[in-house]
C-alpha positions in Angstrom: -34.1 -7.0 36.6 -36.0 -3.9 34.9 -38.2 -5.2 32.2 -36.3 -2.7 29.5 -33.1 -3.8 30.4 -34.1 -7.6 30.2 -35.3 -7.0 26.7 -32.2 -5.2 25.7 -29.9 -7.9 26.8 -32.2 -10.4 25.2 -31.9 -8.5 21.8 -28.4 -7.9 22.3 -28.0 -11.5 22.8 -30.0 -12.4 19.7 -27.7 -10.4 17.3 -24.6 -12.1 18.9 -26.0 -15.6 18.2 -27.3 -14.3 15.0 -23.4 -13.2 14.0 -21.9 -16.3 15.2 -24.3 -18.5 13.2 -23.1 -16.6 10.0 -19.7 -16.7 10.7 -20.0 -20.5 11.4 -21.8 -21.0 8.1 -19.3 -18.6 6.1 -18.5 -18.9 3.2 -21.7 -20.0 1.4 -21.7 -17.6 -1.4 -19.5 -15.8 -3.6 -16.6 -13.7 -2.3 -16.3 -10.3 -4.1 -12.7 -8.8 -3.6 -12.7 -5.5 -4.5 -9.4 -3.7 -6.0 -10.0 0.1 -5.8 -7.7 0.4 -9.4 -7.7 -0.5 -12.7 -7.2 -4.2 -13.9 -3.9 -5.2 -15.2 -1.4 -3.6 -13.0 1.0 -5.2 -10.5 -1.7 -4.8 -7.7 -4.6 -6.5 -10.0 -2.1 -9.3 -10.7 -1.6 -10.2 -7.1 -5.3 -9.9 -6.2 -6.5 -12.2 -8.9 -3.9 -14.7 -7.7 -5.0 -14.3 -4.3 -8.6 -14.9 -5.4 -7.8 -18.2 -7.3 -6.0 -19.4 -4.2 -8.9 -18.4 -1.9 -11.2 -19.9 -4.3 -9.4 -23.2 -4.0 -9.3 -23.2 -0.4 -12.9 -22.2 0.3 -14.8 -23.6 -2.2 -16.7 -20.7 -3.1 -16.1 -18.2 -6.3 -14.2 -15.3 -5.6 -14.4 -12.4 -7.8 -12.2 -9.3 -8.4 -14.2 -6.3 -8.7 -12.1 -3.2 -10.1 -13.8 -0.2 -8.9 -10.9 2.3 -9.7 -10.9 6.1 -9.3 -10.4 8.8 -6.9 -7.0 7.5 -5.8 -8.6 4.3 -4.5 -11.6 6.0 -2.8 -14.5 4.8 -4.9 -13.7 1.0 -4.1 -12.9 1.9 -0.5 -16.1 4.0 -0.2 -18.3 0.6 -2.0 -16.7 -1.7 0.7 -17.4 0.6 3.3 -21.1 0.7 2.7 -21.4 -2.9 2.1 -23.2 -5.5 4.4 -20.4 -6.7 7.1 -21.0 -10.5 6.1 -17.4 -11.4 4.8 -18.6 -11.5 1.1 -17.2 -8.0 -0.1 -13.5 -7.4 1.1 -11.4 -4.3 0.1 -7.7 -5.1 -1.2 -5.8 -2.1 -0.8 -2.4 -0.5 -0.9 -1.0 1.9 2.0 -2.7 4.9 0.2 -5.6 4.0 2.6 -3.7 5.3 5.3 -2.6 8.7 3.6 -6.2 9.5 2.1 -7.6 11.2 5.7 -4.4 13.4 5.2 -4.7 14.2 1.7 -8.4 14.6 1.0 -10.6 17.8 1.8 -13.7 15.2 2.7 -14.0 11.4 2.1 -17.4 9.6 1.6 -16.2 7.3 4.5 -14.4 6.8 7.8 -11.1 5.5 6.8 -10.6 4.0 10.4 -13.9 3.5 11.6 -15.9 1.9 8.7 -13.4 -1.0 8.4 -11.6 -3.8 10.2 -7.9 -4.2 9.3 -7.5 -8.0 8.4 -3.9 -8.9 7.6 -1.0 -6.8 6.0 -0.7 -9.2 3.0 2.9 -8.0 1.6 5.3 -5.1 1.9 6.5 -3.5 -1.0 10.0 -1.7 -1.5 11.1 0.9 -3.6 14.5 2.5 -4.9 15.5 5.6 -5.4 16.9 6.1 -8.9 19.1 8.7 -11.2 20.1 9.3 -14.4 23.6 8.1 -15.3 24.4 11.4 -16.7 23.9 13.3 -13.3 27.5 13.0 -11.5 26.2 10.8 -8.2 26.5 7.1 -7.4 25.8 7.6 -3.8 23.0 8.9 -1.6 25.6 11.4 0.0 27.0 12.4 -3.4 23.3 13.1 -4.4 22.7 15.1 -1.4 25.8 17.1 -2.0 25.2 17.9 -5.4 21.4 19.0 -4.7 22.8 21.3 -2.0 25.3 22.7 -4.5 22.7 23.3 -6.8 19.6 24.4 -4.9 16.3 24.2 -7.0 17.8 22.7 -10.2 17.2 18.9 -9.6 13.6 17.6 -10.2 11.9 14.4 -9.0 9.4 12.5 -10.8 6.3 11.3 -8.7 3.4 9.1 -9.8 0.7 11.6 -8.3 0.1 14.1 -5.5 0.4 12.6 -2.3 0.8 8.9 -2.6 3.2 7.1 -0.8 6.3 7.4 -3.2 5.7 11.1 -3.1 5.6 11.1 0.7 8.8 9.0 0.7 10.4 11.3 -1.2 9.0 14.3 0.8 10.4 12.6 4.0 14.1 12.2 2.4 14.2 15.8 1.3 13.2 16.9 5.0 15.8 14.7 6.7 18.6 15.4 4.4 18.0 19.0 3.8 17.7 18.4 -0.3 15.9 21.2 -2.3 14.4 19.7 -5.1 11.1 19.9 -6.8 8.4 17.3 -7.6 7.1 16.9 -11.1 3.8 14.6 -11.1 3.0 12.1 -14.0 -0.1 9.7 -14.3 1.9 6.5 -14.3 5.6 4.9 -14.1 5.7 4.8 -18.2 5.4 8.5 -18.6 7.5 8.9 -15.7 10.5 7.2 -17.0 10.0 9.0 -20.6 10.4 12.1 -19.1 13.4 10.7 -17.1 15.3 9.7 -20.5 14.1 13.1 -21.8 16.2 14.4 -18.7 12.7 16.6 -17.6 13.4 15.0 -14.3 16.6 13.7 -12.9 15.7 11.2 -10.1 12.7 9.5 -8.8 11.5 6.7 -6.2 9.7 4.2 -7.9 8.7 0.3 -7.3 11.4 -2.1 -7.5 9.7 -4.3 -9.9 9.0 -1.5 -12.6 12.7 0.0 -12.3 14.6 -3.2 -12.6 14.7 -3.3 -16.4 15.7 0.0 -16.5 18.6 -0.4 -13.9 19.8 -3.6 -15.3 20.0 -2.2 -18.8 22.0 0.7 -17.7 19.4 3.5 -18.5 19.2 4.2 -15.0 21.5 4.1 -11.7 19.7 3.0 -8.2 21.6 4.5 -5.6 19.5 3.3 -2.4 16.8 1.6 -1.3 13.5 3.0 0.7 13.5 0.0 3.3 15.8 -1.2 6.2 17.2 -4.3 4.7 18.9 -4.5 1.2 17.0 -6.0 -1.7 17.6 -9.3 -3.2 16.8 -7.9 -6.6 19.4 -4.8 -6.0 21.7 -6.8 -3.6 24.6 -4.2 -4.1 22.5 -1.3 -3.6 22.7 -0.1 -0.2 19.9 1.6 1.8 18.9 5.1 2.4 19.5 4.3 6.1 22.9 2.7 5.4 23.9 6.0 3.5 23.5 8.6 6.7 19.8 8.8 7.2 19.7 6.7 10.2 16.2 4.8 10.7 15.0 5.4 7.3 12.3 2.9 6.6 9.7 3.5 3.9 8.0 0.3 3.1 4.6 0.3 1.3 2.2 -2.6 1.9 -1.0 -3.9 0.6 -3.6 -5.4 2.9 -7.0 -6.5 3.6 -10.1 -4.7 4.9 -13.3 -5.6 5.8 -16.7 -3.8 6.3 -16.9 -2.8 10.2 -19.4 -5.3 11.8 -17.7 -8.3 10.4 -17.9 -11.2 12.5 -14.3 -11.8 14.2 -14.6 -15.5 13.1 -14.5 -14.5 9.4 -11.8 -11.5 9.9 -9.5 -14.6 11.4 -10.7 -17.2 8.8 -9.5 -14.7 6.2 -6.7 -14.0 7.7 -5.6 -17.6 8.0 -6.6 -18.5 4.7 -4.1 -15.6 3.3 -1.3 -16.7 4.9 -1.7 -20.4 3.6 -2.0 -18.4 0.2 1.0 -16.8 0.5 2.9 -19.9 1.7 1.7 -21.8 -1.7 4.6 -22.8 -3.9 3.0 -21.4 -6.8 2.7 -18.2 -5.1 6.0 -17.6 -3.8 7.9 -16.8 -7.4 5.4 -14.8 -8.5 5.4 -12.6 -5.4 9.5 -12.3 -6.0 8.6 -11.7 -9.5 6.2 -8.5 -8.4 8.9 -7.3 -6.0 6.4 -8.4 -3.2 7.5 -9.6 0.3 4.8 -11.8 2.0 3.9 -10.8 5.4 0.4 -12.3 6.3 0.3 -10.5 9.7 -2.5 -10.8 12.1 -5.4 -8.1 12.5 -3.9 -6.6 15.6 -0.6 -6.1 14.2 -2.2 -4.5 10.8 -4.0 -2.3 13.1 -0.7 -1.4 14.9 1.1 -0.7 11.5 -2.0 1.1 10.1 -2.4 3.7 12.6 1.4 4.6 12.9 1.3 5.2 9.1 -1.6 7.2 9.2 0.3 9.4 11.8 3.5 9.8 9.7 1.8 10.3 6.4 -0.4 13.0 8.2 2.9 14.7 9.3 4.6 14.4 6.1 1.6 15.9 4.0 1.3 18.8 6.6 5.5 19.2 6.7 5.4 19.0 2.9 2.5 21.7 2.5 0.7 19.5 0.3 -2.8 21.0 -0.4 -5.8 19.1 0.3 -7.3 17.3 -2.6 -10.7 17.4 -3.8 
């Protein structure tokens, strides 16, 4: 065996053994769960709940770090550059799978700089319209939009986010001619709807429920394949003549590339355990979240499928690249 090859083999073995030793001793220090959005929202509430359960289960402090900005990219970049030791973990929504298609450039590789740990939950959105709009079903909305091309506007909480792309995919599959109006959040969007500045929107179920229950808005379609328990009488979009329409959102965990496999698997198992905790289930229901807890391989498959889907959607909708 050549001397150089033997030295390389020995060095590789030492790296492997060191990584295994670190994984076997993990965790022995505080874990930082990075949330790339501002504190106080539903995503942050869920992150803090998960951090609390991890802390109980792992026996070390778990700290939530809110690093908001640039559509989640500031926090993602922070984790991409962190040591791959299992002590810095990214808690992110499916915007992570949209970012490569939406931005001109990213300071990180959304695919290669991360390991996918688990899809924690799936999220559901609902298509709502003003009660003054003479439609009660999706087919009626499609017919109305086609009879009044360009006269309807829909609200969205950002350019290129998953709800915007869900509406653009629906437009492409139904031929509706409706225009998007962006807002900075759900509150200003709903204010604009009540002022008839926009007539419809695809919004998170949790934020829509109170307005639908009060009669201020009418729910006419659910974005996922199965009806939602919060709106059992509202048919899915797929049921209403758009076969195969299934656009759930998700929240998942990511680790820096190079994180030991044993640590990734431990975080997955601990997350599954947390999701099944009796005090977690009702909170998830109140936030409109459905527990998943998929394996790293399953999350990989979902992530790359969504990457391809969103890339097509951004291109088909002619959404300009963002800075």
